[in-house]
Structure formats: C-alpha cells, structure tokens
N, C-alpha and C positions, 0 to 999 in steps of 0.2 A: 347498554352501557360501551359509547364509541371511547375507545382508549388510544391514545398516540405512546408509542414508545422511545423513550429518548435515551439510547446507550450505545457504546461506542465497541463494545466486545460480542461478539456473534454468539457466543457459548453463554453469555449471561442474557442476551434476549431471549433463546430457548428458553431456558431453566427459568425467566420470569413470565414468558408465554405458556409454559405448562403449570405453572404455578398458579397463574392467574385462571386459566383453562377450569383447574380443578376447586378453586374458590370461590367464581363468578362463572359459569359455564354460558351465561346470556350475554357476557361482556365480547366486544369485537375489536379487536386490534385492528385499527384502521390504517395506521401508519407505522414505520419506523425509520428513527433517524439516527446517523452514528456522531455527529458534529456539529457544532453551532451552524456551521455553513448549512446544513442539509436541513438542518430545524428551523431555522428561519424561512429557508425558502419553502419547505412543506408548509407553514405555519399561512404563509401569505398565497399560498394556492390553493388550500383546503379550509373547508368551513372548520370551526373550531370544535374540536372534540369535546365530549363531557370531561375528560380526564387526562392529563399528562404523565406519566410514569416518568421522572427524567434525573438521570444519572447527574451528579452534579462535574466530578471529572470526566470532560469529553476530549476526545483526539486532536482539537486544537484549540484546547483551553477549556475554562471553565462555563457551564451552563448559563450562569447568571449573565453573561454577555448577552445570552440569548434576549432578555427583558429589557436590554439596551437597544437592540435592533430591531425588534418589530412589538405589536403589543400582542401580550399573549391574554386571551380573553378564556382560557379556560384553569379548570380547577388543577393545582401542580401538586403532586406527592413527590419529593425527592428521595433519591434513594443514595444511601450515603456509606461513608466505610468510618464514619466518626465513631468516638466512646458512646456509649449507651446513656451517660450522663449528661454528655452534650445535649445529644438528644433530647431526653427528658426535658431538658432546660427550656426548650420550645412546644414544648405538648401543648400549651396555653393556646398557641397560635392554630386558625384553622385550617393551617398547611400542616401535613402532615410527614412523617420523616421514617425511612425503614432503613433499618440497618442492614448492611451485606454480610453476608450472604440473606437474601430473602425468603423469612419462613414464612410458611401458610397463615398460620394464625395472625403474625403481623401484618400481612397485606389483607386478611379476612376485616381485620379491626379498622385498617385504613380504609377500605372500600364502604365498611358501614356508617364510620365516621363521615366520610363526604357523602354519603346519602343523607344521613342527619342534618348537616349543615349545609346541604344546599343551596337552602334559602337564602341564607345569609352572604352569600356571593351574588345576590341577583341585584344588578343597579338598576336605575332608573329606565334604561331600556330594556329591561326584563332580559339582557344578555348578562352571562357571567362577567362580572366585572372582578379583576383579580389584582388588588396593588400590593407589591410584594417588595418594593424599596427599600423598608426598614427591615423587614426579615431578611433582606439579601445582603445589607451592609452588615447584619448580626452575624451571619453564616460566614462572610468573608473573613469577618476577624475569626471565627473557631477556625478556619483553614489553616493545619500544619505548615508554618513558615520553611521556606525551603532555602538551604545554606549552602554557602561555596563550598561546592565539592574537589575542585580545584583550580590552581593559577596555571597561566600560561607566560614563561618568563623565559630571558635570555640567559643561556650557559653555555659557556665556551664555545662561544660564536657558534651557538641554536637556539631555537625555539623549543623548549621543552614544557611539557604537563607534568605538573608534580601536584600529586594526590594530596588533598588538606590532612589528610590521616596521616601521612608523612613528615609533616611540619611540626617541629619540636616548640618553636616560639617565631613572633615577630617581635623587630627590635627597630629603633630609629638610632642612627648614627650620623650627627650633623644634619647633613641635608637627605641623606638617603633612607630610605625604608627599606628593611630587608627581613629575609627568615632565614633561619636553619634547619636543615632538616634531621631526622633522629640519624642519619648514616652522616652529618657533619657538613654537608654542601651548605655553604651560603649563597642567596639568592637576593636580587633586589626584585621590589614590587613595586607594580607603578599604583598604589593605594595610600592613602594616610592611615596613621593607626586607627582614627575616629571610624575612617569609611571601613576597616578590617571589621574593628569590632562590631559595627551593626549585620556584617554579610557572614559572621562565622556563627558556629551554634556556640552559645552561650554555656552548653552542658560540658564543650570538650574546652573551650579557650575564656580566660581570664586576662582583662585587661586589670594590670596591678598597680599600674602608675602611667606617667606621660610616656614613657620611654619603653615599654614593655606588654605583651599580649601574648599569655604563655599558654601552653597546652596542659592539661593534667597529666599525662604521661612524661611533661618535661621536667616537672617539681621533684628531684633526687632529695633534697633534703630542706630542711626549714631551720632558720635559728634566730634567735629574739636579738632584736637589735635594738639601740639606742631611740628614744623618744618614742618607747612603746611600741614598736615597729618591727616587720619581721624580714630576715633577708633569706634569699633563695640559692641553693648551690641547685642548677640548672643542667641538665643532660641533652645533648653535647655542652661542654664547659663552653664559657663564655668569659674574656676578660673585662668584665664591666659588673660594676655593683648591681645587684638586682635586688630591688628593695622595694616590698610593698609600703603603699603610701599610709597615711595614717586616715584617712577616710575609706582607703577600702580593705582596711583590715577584719573588719568584721563579717562583710558578704565575700570577703577571700576565704574565711574560717569556715563558713559556711559554704561555700563552694567545694573546698578540699574536702568536707565530710560530705558530704552528698553521695 
C-alpha cells in the first residue's frame, strides 16, 4: 500500500509514520507534502498513491483547495481536530476521518475500511475515481468560523491595534460608528454595525438593536423598560439610552443566560 502524507507539522509526520508502521508494516510512505502548493506539485509529478492521509489545516490554507487545483485520483482519509460527534456524522461516507492525536486503533480501522471499500472507488477506467465535492462543502461548513481578533484604528493621531477582548461595546452616533474600550477610550471604526455583527463572536457580542452591539462583559445592570423591553446600564457608562429592542428580547435573555 503506497501512502502520501499531507501534513505541515514535522513532529506530526514522524508520529503518523511511526503509527502507520506499527499497524501496517507493509505500507510504504511514498511522499510527504506540507502545503497545498507542495501537494499539488507532488500529485502532478507522481503516480497516484493508493491512499492519502491528509490534514485539513495546512500552512497555506485548507487542504480542500487541493481538489480545486488538481485531480485527486487516490482515496483520501482526512485527519482533523473536529469534535468526535461531527466526525461520527460523516461515518456513512466512504472517506474516513481521524481525530488528532491519531490513535493506532483508529488508523487500523481506517486502513481496514479502505481495503473493504476499495472496489467502490473504481471508475470505468479502473483507476480510483474520487468525487469529494459534496463532502468538502459539508466539511467546510463544520470548520469553526474565525472571528475578528483585533481592529486597527486611528487614535490620538496614531494607528493602534485594539484587541477585541478590550472592547466593551460598539454603537452608532449620527454618521459615525464607534466603540468604547473597557478603560473608557472611544474610537471610530470603519465598519457598519451589520458588518461588525457578522465578524464578531456571537458568544461574546450581541446586537441589542439598530444602534448597539454589546459585549457580555459590558452589561452591568438590566432593568425593565416600558413596552416589555429592557434597559441596560453599561460599563463604561455612556450618555445614551441603551434599550434591548422587542424582537431581540428573547434571544438576548438566552444569550445572557448561557
């Protein structure tokens, strides 16, 4: 069995190779690639291996891009850091998933599965024919979304980087969109509140209405407000009325209670 390892961490390659040798002594690692570019080049220059053990997160992006840049004729077993329940959801597919750190029994099971279903991959040309486009779309949806970690803003005639965790809340003031840090600094930001809502972690920030996007740590006090709404006292204080809109009331309570 000829195997290509696609992995960008040298130590992970060594561990995987050692585990592979232990569970399948006859397996031959015919190549190692650590990036999308290297993998595409290797696949174009060499005969298709029987199996590719492919990490999803590589140095230059997600390995799904490999399938867009070249034809992959080999069976692929993805190695991932996904939660085990997400992996189980895809066990019905003929492609397998190994959760890092890879255990011997999991690798053995994947190789056994490869041997059992190998015939299913045979196309009319008798070469392995792997169609993973729908699977890739599903896996991409499972990828944890990366949220904004910092903002580069003008402050005191300088450009400074502000960590998102330092920001208490964002708000609109006439034509400006601003934020206040927990230490009371006020700065303008070049994004609309709609854009900010999409780029911030919803576990930490909540859009309470048209004009305010608040962090969980900024809510100091909550009071009932007319019209079955809620009024918030934020820290640091702001000389504006901060009210949770009626349509946001239930999801806001859920968010605060998580």
